[in-house]
MARBA-3410 file (N, C-alpha, C, O; in Angstrom, 1 decimal):
182
-44.5,15.5,19.1,-43.2,15.4,19.2,-42.6,14.1,19.5,-41.6,13.6,19.0 ~ -43.6,13.6,20.6,-43.2,12.2,21.1,-43.6,11.3,20.0,-43.0,10.2,20.0 ~ -44.5,11.5,19.0,-44.9,10.7,18.2,-43.8,10.5,16.9,-43.5,9.5,16.3 ~ -43.3,11.9,16.7,-42.0,11.8,15.8,-40.8,11.0,16.1,-40.2,10.4,15.2 ~ -40.5,10.9,17.5,-39.3,10.3,18.0,-39.8,8.8,18.1,-38.9,8.0,17.8
-40.9,8.4,18.4,-41.2,6.8,18.4,-41.3,6.4,16.7,-41.1,5.2,16.3 ~ -41.8,7.4,15.9,-41.8,6.8,14.4,-40.2,6.7,14.1,-39.8,5.7,13.5 ~ -39.5,7.6,14.5,-37.9,7.7,13.8,-37.3,6.3,14.6,-36.5,5.6,13.9 ~ -37.7,5.8,15.9,-37.0,4.8,16.5,-37.8,3.5,16.2,-37.2,2.4,16.4 ~ -38.8,3.6,15.7,-39.4,2.4,14.8,-38.8,1.9,13.5,-38.4,0.7,13.2
-38.7,3.2,12.7,-38.0,3.2,11.6,-36.4,2.6,11.7,-35.9,1.8,10.9 ~ -35.8,3.1,12.6,-34.5,2.7,12.6,-34.4,1.4,13.0,-33.5,0.6,12.5 ~ -35.5,0.9,14.1,-35.3,-0.7,14.4,-35.7,-1.6,13.1,-35.1,-2.7,12.9 ~ -36.5,-1.2,12.2,-37.1,-2.2,11.3,-35.9,-1.8,10.1,-35.7,-2.8,9.4 ~ -35.2,-0.9,9.8,-34.0,-0.8,9.1,-32.8,-1.6,9.3,-32.1,-2.2,8.5
-32.5,-1.4,10.9,-31.6,-2.2,11.4,-31.6,-3.6,11.4,-30.6,-4.3,11.1 ~ -32.8,-4.1,11.6,-33.1,-5.7,11.4,-33.1,-6.0,10.0,-32.4,-7.0,9.7 ~ -33.6,-5.3,9.2,-33.3,-5.5,7.6,-31.9,-5.6,7.1,-31.5,-6.4,6.2 ~ -31.1,-4.6,7.7,-29.7,-4.6,7.4,-29.0,-5.8,7.8,-28.3,-6.5,7.1 ~ -29.2,-6.1,9.3,-28.8,-7.3,9.9,-28.9,-8.5,9.1,-27.9,-9.2,8.8
-30.4,-8.9,8.8,-30.6,-10.0,8.0,-30.1,-10.0,6.8,-29.8,-11.1,6.3 ~ -29.8,-8.9,6.0,-29.2,-9.0,4.5,-28.1,-9.3,4.7,-27.6,-10.1,3.8 ~ -27.3,-8.8,6.0,-25.9,-9.2,5.9,-25.5,-10.6,6.2,-24.4,-11.0,5.8 ~ -26.5,-11.4,6.9,-26.0,-12.7,7.3,-26.4,-13.4,6.1,-25.7,-14.3,5.6 ~ -27.7,-13.0,5.3,-28.4,-13.7,4.1,-27.3,-13.8,3.0,-27.0,-14.9,2.5
-26.6,-12.5,2.7,-26.2,-12.4,1.3,-24.4,-12.3,1.5,-23.7,-11.9,0.6 ~ -23.8,-12.7,3.0,-22.8,-12.8,3.0,-21.7,-13.6,2.0,-21.7,-14.8,1.7 ~ -20.8,-12.7,1.6,-19.8,-13.3,0.8,-18.5,-13.9,1.3,-17.6,-13.1,1.7 ~ -18.2,-15.0,1.3,-16.8,-15.3,1.7,-15.8,-15.4,0.9,-15.7,-16.0,-0.3 ~ -14.8,-14.9,1.5,-13.5,-14.5,0.7,-12.6,-15.6,0.6,-13.0,-16.6,1.3
-11.6,-15.7,0.0,-10.4,-16.5,-0.1,-9.5,-16.3,0.8,-8.9,-15.3,0.7 ~ -9.3,-17.3,1.8,-8.5,-17.2,2.9,-7.0,-16.8,2.4,-6.2,-16.1,3.1 ~ -6.6,-17.3,1.3,-5.2,-17.2,0.8,-5.3,-15.9,0.4,-4.3,-15.3,0.9 ~ -6.0,-15.0,-0.4,-5.9,-13.7,-0.7,-6.0,-12.8,0.4,-5.6,-11.7,0.2 ~ -6.6,-13.1,1.5,-6.7,-12.5,2.5,-5.3,-12.4,3.3,-4.9,-11.3,3.7
-4.6,-13.7,3.4,-3.1,-13.7,3.9,-2.2,-12.9,3.2,-1.4,-12.1,3.8 ~ -2.2,-13.2,1.8,-1.2,-12.3,1.0,-1.6,-10.8,1.1,-0.8,-9.9,1.2 ~ -2.6,-10.7,1.1,-3.0,-9.1,1.3,-2.4,-8.3,2.8,-1.9,-7.1,2.9 ~ -2.6,-9.3,3.8,-2.0,-8.7,5.0,-0.6,-8.7,4.7,0.0,-7.6,5.1 ~ 0.2,-9.6,4.0,1.6,-9.4,4.1,2.1,-8.1,3.1,3.2,-7.6,3.2
1.1,-7.8,2.2,1.6,-6.7,1.4,1.7,-5.3,1.8,0.7,-5.0,2.4 ~ 2.5,-4.3,1.7,2.2,-3.1,2.5,1.5,-2.0,2.5,1.8,-1.0,3.2 ~ 0.3,-2.0,1.6,-0.9,-1.4,1.7,-0.8,-0.1,1.2,-1.6,0.7,1.5 ~ 0.3,0.1,0.2,0.7,1.6,-0.2,-0.3,1.9,-1.2,-0.3,3.1,-1.5 ~ -1.2,1.1,-1.9,-1.8,1.2,-3.2,-1.3,2.0,-4.4,-2.0,2.6,-5.2
0.2,1.8,-4.4,0.7,2.7,-5.2,0.6,2.2,-6.5,1.0,3.1,-7.3 ~ 0.2,1.1,-7.1,-0.1,0.7,-8.3,1.5,0.2,-9.3,1.5,-0.1,-10.5 ~ 2.6,0.2,-8.4,3.9,0.1,-9.2,4.0,-1.3,-9.4,5.1,-1.8,-9.8 ~ 2.9,-2.2,-9.1,3.1,-3.7,-9.4,2.7,-3.8,-10.7,3.2,-4.6,-11.5 ~ 1.7,-3.0,-11.0,0.9,-3.3,-12.3,-0.6,-3.2,-12.0,-1.4,-3.0,-13.0
-1.2,-3.3,-10.7,-2.4,-3.4,-10.5,-3.1,-2.1,-9.6,-2.4,-1.5,-8.8 ~ -4.1,-1.9,-9.8,-4.6,-0.5,-9.1,-4.4,-0.7,-7.5,-4.7,0.3,-6.8 ~ -3.9,-1.7,-7.0,-4.2,-1.7,-5.5,-3.4,-3.0,-5.0,-3.1,-3.9,-5.8 ~ -3.2,-3.0,-3.7,-2.7,-4.2,-3.0,-3.5,-5.5,-3.2,-3.0,-6.6,-3.3 ~ -4.9,-5.3,-3.1,-6.0,-6.4,-2.8,-5.8,-7.0,-4.4,-5.3,-8.1,-4.5
-6.2,-6.4,-5.5,-6.0,-7.0,-6.7,-5.0,-7.5,-6.8,-5.1,-8.5,-7.5 ~ -3.9,-7.3,-6.4,-2.5,-8.0,-6.5,-2.5,-9.0,-6.1,-2.1,-10.0,-6.7 ~ -3.0,-9.0,-4.7,-3.1,-10.2,-3.8,-4.0,-11.2,-4.4,-3.8,-12.4,-4.2 ~ -5.1,-10.8,-5.1,-6.2,-11.7,-6.0,-5.5,-12.5,-7.0,-5.8,-13.7,-7.1 ~ -4.5,-11.8,-7.9,-3.8,-12.2,-9.0,-2.7,-13.2,-8.4,-2.7,-14.2,-9.0
-1.9,-13.0,-7.3,-1.2,-13.8,-6.8,-1.8,-15.6,-6.5,-1.4,-16.7,-6.8 ~ -2.9,-15.1,-5.7,-3.7,-16.4,-5.3,-4.1,-17.2,-6.5,-4.0,-18.5,-6.5 ~ -4.6,-16.6,-7.6,-4.9,-17.1,-8.9,-3.8,-17.7,-9.5,-4.0,-18.7,-10.2 ~ -2.5,-17.2,-9.2,-1.4,-17.7,-10.1,-1.4,-16.8,-11.4,-0.9,-17.2,-12.5 ~ -1.8,-15.9,-11.3,-1.7,-14.7,-12.6,-0.6,-14.0,-12.5,0.0,-13.7,-13.6
-0.2,-13.6,-11.2,0.8,-12.8,-11.1,2.2,-13.3,-10.3,2.1,-14.3,-9.5 ~ 3.1,-12.8,-10.4,4.6,-13.5,-9.8,4.4,-12.6,-8.2,3.6,-11.6,-8.1 ~ 5.1,-13.0,-7.3,5.4,-12.6,-6.1,6.4,-11.5,-5.7,6.4,-11.0,-4.5 ~ 7.2,-11.3,-6.8,8.2,-10.4,-6.8,7.8,-8.9,-7.4,8.7,-8.0,-7.5 ~ 6.7,-8.7,-7.8,6.6,-7.3,-8.5,6.2,-6.2,-7.5,5.6,-5.2,-8.0
6.5,-6.3,-6.2,5.9,-5.2,-5.4,7.3,-4.3,-5.1,7.9,-4.7,-4.1 ~ 7.8,-3.4,-5.7,8.9,-2.6,-5.2,8.7,-2.1,-3.6,9.5,-2.3,-2.8 ~ 7.6,-1.4,-3.3,7.7,-0.7,-1.9,7.9,-1.8,-0.8,8.5,-1.6,0.2 ~ 7.3,-3.0,-1.1,7.5,-4.2,-0.2,9.1,-4.7,0.2,9.7,-5.0,1.2 ~ 9.4,-4.7,-1.4,10.9,-5.1,-1.4,11.2,-6.5,-1.3,10.3,-7.3,-1.5
12.5,-7.0,-0.9,12.6,-8.4,-0.4,12.0,-8.8,0.7,12.0,-10.0,0.8 ~ 11.4,-8.2,1.7,10.6,-8.6,2.8,9.5,-9.3,2.6,9.3,-10.5,3.1 ~ 8.7,-8.5,1.7,7.5,-8.9,1.1,7.8,-10.4,0.5,7.2,-11.4,0.8 ~ 8.7,-10.3,-0.5,8.9,-11.5,-1.5,9.2,-12.6,-0.5,8.5,-13.7,-0.5 ~ 10.3,-12.5,0.6,10.4,-13.7,1.4,9.3,-14.2,2.0,9.2,-15.4,1.9
8.3,-13.3,2.7,7.2,-13.5,3.3,6.0,-14.3,2.3,5.3,-15.2,2.8 ~ 6.1,-13.9,1.1,5.1,-14.5,0.2,5.5,-15.9,-0.2,4.7,-16.8,-0.3 ~ 7.0,-16.0,-0.4,7.4,-17.1,-0.7,7.3,-18.3,0.5,7.0,-19.5,0.3 ~ 7.6,-17.9,1.6,7.4,-18.8,2.6,5.8,-19.0,2.7,5.4,-20.2,2.8 ~ 4.8,-18.2,2.7,3.5,-18.5,2.6,3.1,-19.4,1.7,2.4,-20.4,2.1
3.4,-19.2,0.3,2.8,-19.7,-0.7,3.7,-21.2,-1.4,3.3,-21.9,-2.3 ~ 4.9,-21.2,-0.6,5.7,-22.4,-1.0,6.4,-22.2,-2.4,6.7,-23.1,-3.2 ~ 6.7,-20.9,-2.6,7.2,-20.7,-4.0,8.9,-20.2,-3.6,9.4,-20.0,-2.6 ~ 9.4,-20.2,-5.0,10.8,-19.6,-4.7,10.8,-18.2,-5.0,10.3,-17.6,-6.0 ~ 11.7,-17.8,-3.8,11.8,-16.6,-3.9,12.8,-15.9,-5.0,13.9,-16.4,-5.2
12.2,-14.8,-5.7,13.2,-14.2,-6.7,13.5,-12.8,-6.5,13.0,-12.3,-5.4 ~ 14.1,-12.2,-7.0,14.5,-10.8,-6.8,13.4,-9.9,-7.2,12.7,-10.2,-8.2 ~ 13.2,-8.6,-6.4,12.1,-7.8,-6.9,12.3,-7.5,-8.3,13.4,-7.1,-8.6 ~ 11.2,-7.5,-9.2,11.0,-7.0,-10.4,11.6,-5.5,-10.6,11.1,-4.5,-10.0 ~ 12.7,-5.4,-11.5,13.1,-4.1,-11.7,14.3,-3.7,-10.7,14.7,-2.5,-10.6
14.8,-4.8,-9.8,15.9,-4.7,-9.0,15.5,-4.0,-7.8,14.7,-3.1,-7.9 ~ 16.0,-4.2,-6.6,15.7,-3.9,-5.3,16.0,-2.0,-5.4,17.1,-1.5,-5.7 ~ 15.1,-1.4,-5.1,15.5,0.5,-5.0,15.6,0.6,-3.8,15.1,-0.2,-3.0 ~ 16.6,1.9,-3.3,16.8,2.4,-2.2,15.5,2.9,-1.8,14.7,3.1,-2.8 ~ 15.0,3.0,-0.5,14.0,3.5,0.1,14.1,5.1,-0.2,15.1,5.6,0.2
13.2,5.9,-0.7,13.0,7.0,-1.2,11.7,7.8,-0.4,10.7,7.2,0.0 ~ 12.1,9.2,-0.3,10.8,9.9,0.4,10.6,11.2,-0.6,11.5,11.7,-1.3 ~ 9.3,11.6,-0.7,9.2,12.9,-1.8,9.4,14.1,-0.7,9.2,14.0,0.5 ~ 10.1,15.2,-1.5,10.4,16.4,-0.8,9.8,17.5,-1.8,9.9,17.5,-3.0 ~ 9.0,18.5,-1.0,8.3,19.5,-2.0,9.0,20.5,-1.8,9.1,20.9,-0.6
9.6,21.3,-2.8,10.3,22.9,-2.6,9.2,23.8,-2.6,8.7,24.3,-3.6 ~ 8.9,24.1,-1.1,7.7,25.0,-0.9,7.7,26.2,-1.4,6.7,26.9,-1.3 ~ 9.0,26.8,-2.2,9.2,28.0,-2.6,8.5,28.1,-4.0,8.0,29.1,-4.5 ~ 8.6,26.7,-4.6,8.1,26.7,-5.9,6.8,26.4,-6.1,6.3,26.7,-7.2 ~ 6.2,25.7,-5.2,4.8,25.0,-5.0,3.7,26.2,-5.5,3.7,27.4,-5.1
2.9,25.8,-6.5,1.9,26.6,-6.8,0.4,26.4,-6.2,-0.5,27.2,-6.4 ~ 0.4,25.4,-5.4,-0.5,25.1,-4.7,-1.8,24.3,-5.7,-3.0,24.6,-5.4 ~ -1.5,23.4,-6.7,-2.3,23.1,-7.6,-3.1,21.9,-7.4,-4.0,21.6,-8.2 ~ -2.8,21.1,-6.4,-3.4,19.8,-5.7,-3.4,18.6,-6.5,-4.1,17.6,-6.2 ~ -2.6,18.9,-7.8,-2.6,17.6,-8.4,-1.8,16.6,-7.7,-2.4,15.4,-7.7
-0.5,16.8,-7.1,-0.1,16.1,-6.2,-0.8,15.5,-5.0,-0.5,14.4,-4.5 ~ -1.7,16.2,-4.5,-2.7,15.7,-3.4,-3.5,14.5,-4.0,-3.4,13.4,-3.5 ~ -4.2,14.7,-5.3,-4.9,13.6,-5.9,-4.1,12.7,-6.3,-4.8,11.6,-6.3 ~ -2.9,12.5,-6.5,-2.3,11.3,-6.8,-1.7,10.6,-5.9,-1.3,9.5,-6.2 ~ -1.6,11.1,-4.6,-0.8,10.4,-3.5,-1.9,9.4,-3.1,-3.0,9.9,-2.8
-1.7,8.0,-3.0,-2.6,7.2,-2.6,-2.4,7.0,-0.9,-3.2,6.1,-0.4 ~ -1.6,7.5,-0.2,-1.7,7.3,1.2,-1.9,8.7,2.0,-1.7,8.8,3.2 ~ -2.3,9.7,1.1,-2.6,11.1,1.8,-1.5,11.6,2.6,-1.7,11.9,3.8 ~ -0.2,11.6,2.2,1.1,11.9,2.8,1.5,13.3,2.5,2.5,13.8,3.0 ~ 0.6,14.0,1.6,1.0,15.3,1.2,-0.5,16.1,1.7,-1.7,15.9,1.5
0.2,17.3,2.5,-0.7,18.2,3.2,-0.7,19.5,2.4,0.3,20.0,2.0 ~ -2.0,20.1,2.3,-2.1,21.5,1.7,-3.4,21.7,1.0,-4.1,20.7,0.8 ~ -3.6,22.8,0.6,-4.9,23.1,0.0,-4.7,23.9,-1.3,-3.6,24.4,-1.6 ~ -5.8,24.1,-2.0,-5.9,24.6,-3.3,-5.1,26.1,-3.2,-5.5,26.7,-2.1 ~ -4.4,26.6,-3.8,-3.7,27.7,-3.9,-2.9,27.9,-2.8,-2.7,29.1,-2.5
-2.5,26.8,-2.1,-1.7,27.2,-0.6,-0.4,26.1,-0.7,-0.6,24.9,-1.1 ~ 0.6,26.3,-0.4,1.7,25.6,-0.3,1.4,24.3,0.3,0.7,24.1,1.3 ~ 2.1,23.2,-0.4,2.0,22.0,0.3,3.5,21.4,0.6,4.6,21.8,0.2 ~ 3.0,20.4,1.5,4.2,19.8,2.3,4.0,18.3,2.3,2.8,18.0,2.0 ~ 4.7,17.5,2.5,5.0,16.2,2.7,5.1,15.8,4.4,5.8,16.3,5.3
4.4,14.9,4.4,4.4,14.1,5.8,5.3,12.8,5.7,4.9,11.7,5.3 ~ 6.4,13.2,6.2,7.3,12.4,6.1,7.3,10.9,6.5,7.9,9.9,6.0 ~ 6.5,11.0,7.6,6.2,9.5,8.2,4.9,8.6,7.7,4.5,7.6,8.2 ~ 4.5,9.4,6.6,3.3,8.7,5.8,3.7,8.3,4.3,3.2,7.5,3.6 ~ 4.8,9.3,4.1,5.4,9.0,2.6,5.8,7.5,2.3,6.5,7.0,3.2
5.4,6.8,1.3,6.1,5.6,1.2,7.1,5.5,-0.2,7.6,4.5,-0.7 ~ 7.3,6.8,-0.7,8.4,6.7,-1.8,7.5,6.1,-3.0,8.3,5.5,-3.8 ~ 6.5,6.1,-3.4,6.0,5.5,-4.6,6.2,6.4,-5.9,6.0,6.0,-7.0 ~ 6.5,7.5,-5.6,7.1,8.4,-6.8,5.6,8.7,-7.6,5.7,9.2,-8.8 ~ 4.5,8.6,-7.1,3.4,8.9,-8.1,3.0,10.5,-8.0,2.1,10.9,-8.7
3.5,11.2,-7.2,3.1,12.6,-6.9,4.3,13.2,-7.9,4.3,14.5,-8.0 ~ 5.0,12.7,-8.4,6.3,13.3,-9.2,5.7,14.1,-10.5,5.7,15.3,-10.7 ~ 5.2,13.0,-11.1,4.9,13.2,-12.6,3.7,14.3,-12.7,3.9,15.1,-13.6 ~ 2.7,14.4,-12.0,1.6,15.3,-12.1,2.2,16.7,-11.8,1.4,17.6,-12.0 ~ 3.2,17.1,-11.3,3.5,18.5,-10.7,3.6,19.1,-12.0,4.3,18.6,-12.9
3.0,20.2,-12.2,3.4,21.1,-13.4,4.6,22.1,-13.2,5.0,22.9,-14.1 ~ 5.1,22.1,-12.1,6.1,23.0,-11.7,7.7,22.3,-11.3,8.7,22.9,-11.2 ~ 7.4,21.1,-11.3,8.6,19.9,-11.2,9.3,20.7,-9.5,10.5,21.0,-9.4 ~ 8.3,20.8,-8.4,8.7,21.1,-7.3,8.9,20.0,-6.4,9.2,20.2,-5.2 ~ 8.6,18.8,-7.0,8.8,17.8,-6.0,9.8,16.9,-6.5,9.9,16.7,-7.7
10.7,16.4,-5.5,11.8,15.6,-5.9,11.8,14.4,-4.6,11.2,14.4,-3.6 ~ 12.8,13.3,-5.2,12.6,12.0,-4.4,14.2,11.8,-3.8,15.2,11.8,-4.5 ~ 14.1,11.8,-2.5,15.5,12.0,-1.9,15.7,10.6,-1.0,14.7,10.2,-0.4 ~ 16.9,9.9,-0.9,17.0,8.7,-0.2,16.5,8.7,1.4,16.9,9.7,1.9 ~ 15.9,8.1,2.0,15.6,8.0,3.4,17.0,7.8,4.2,17.8,6.8,4.0
17.2,8.7,5.0,18.4,8.5,5.8,18.6,7.6,6.8,17.6,7.7,7.6 ~ 19.4,6.9,7.0,19.7,5.8,7.8,19.5,6.1,9.1,20.4,7.0,9.4 ~ 18.7,5.7,10.0,18.8,6.3,11.3,18.2,5.1,12.4,17.6,4.1,12.0 ~ 18.5,5.3,13.7,18.2,4.2,14.5,16.7,3.6,14.3,16.5,2.5,14.7 ~ 15.7,4.3,13.8,14.4,4.0,13.4,14.2,3.5,12.0,13.2,2.8,11.7
15.2,3.8,11.1,14.6,3.3,9.9,15.6,2.0,9.7,15.2,1.2,8.8 ~ 16.7,1.8,10.2,17.6,0.8,10.1,17.1,-0.7,10.4,16.3,-0.9,11.3 ~ 17.4,-1.5,9.6,17.0,-2.9,9.6,18.1,-3.9,9.5,19.2,-3.4,9.1 ~ 18.1,-5.0,9.8,19.2,-6.0,9.7,18.9,-6.3,8.1,17.7,-6.2,7.7 ~ 19.9,-6.7,7.4,19.8,-7.1,6.2,19.4,-8.7,6.3,19.7,-9.4,7.3
18.9,-9.0,5.1,18.5,-10.5,5.0,19.7,-11.5,5.1,20.8,-11.0,4.6 ~ 19.9,-12.6,5.5,21.1,-13.3,5.2,21.0,-13.7,3.9,19.9,-14.1,3.5 ~ 22.1,-13.8,2.9,22.2,-14.3,1.6,22.2,-15.8,2.0,22.8,-16.3,3.0 ~ 21.5,-16.5,1.1,21.5,-18.0,0.9,22.6,-18.5,0.2,22.7,-18.1,-0.9 ~ 23.5,-19.4,0.7,24.6,-20.0,0.0,24.7,-21.2,0.4,24.6,-21.7,1.6
24.9,-22.0,-0.9,25.1,-23.5,-0.8,26.4,-23.9,-0.8,27.0,-23.7,-1.9 ~ 26.9,-24.6,0.1,28.2,-25.2,0.2,28.3,-26.8,-0.2,27.5,-27.6,0.3 ~ 29.1,-27.1,-1.0,29.4,-28.4,-1.1,30.2,-29.1,-0.2,31.3,-28.7,0.2 ~ 29.5,-30.3,0.2,30.1,-31.1,1.4,31.0,-32.1,0.5,30.6,-32.6,-0.6 ~ 32.3,-32.2,1.2,33.3,-32.8,0.9,32.8,-34.4,0.8,32.0,-34.8,1.6
33.3,-35.1,-0.1,32.8,-36.5,-0.3,33.5,-37.5,0.9,34.8,-37.5,0.9 ~ 33.0,-38.1,1.7,33.7,-38.7,2.6,33.8,-40.2,2.2,34.4,-41.0,2.9
END
């Protein structure tokens, strides 16, 4: 028994040292601009920007292959932050600014197919196979990816009610005033 414990401890030590050496020897440095852009993005991984997630979108922005206004969940807040970080002009969000929405499941019609569970990028849907599903409202990002796969159309999108917890100050509108010639 003691021999087996010592053998496993020795193997753990050897593999731990090997993994530690490999992590130092084969370390890959990432682009700091990509990391900063990725930190600004909302991390919904919804794909509304045309990329499979926020990190690939951040990489495309850093390479100059994508514009900074393609993230509907981030809205104007993200566009303004990216414009400040990268020194680019802020443009309106592609497709227009959308009202914040949240998914609602009609639990009486839900058949428990789990297709919406598989489509949700942030695990905001709670349920099991052949059981009714429901939305965790605090986790839902309103990406609408769960609506299309539902075979019984029991998922609908409703606007988020403005409450003290969800209300924010609007950004000021930039105006240019002409100075009178003196």
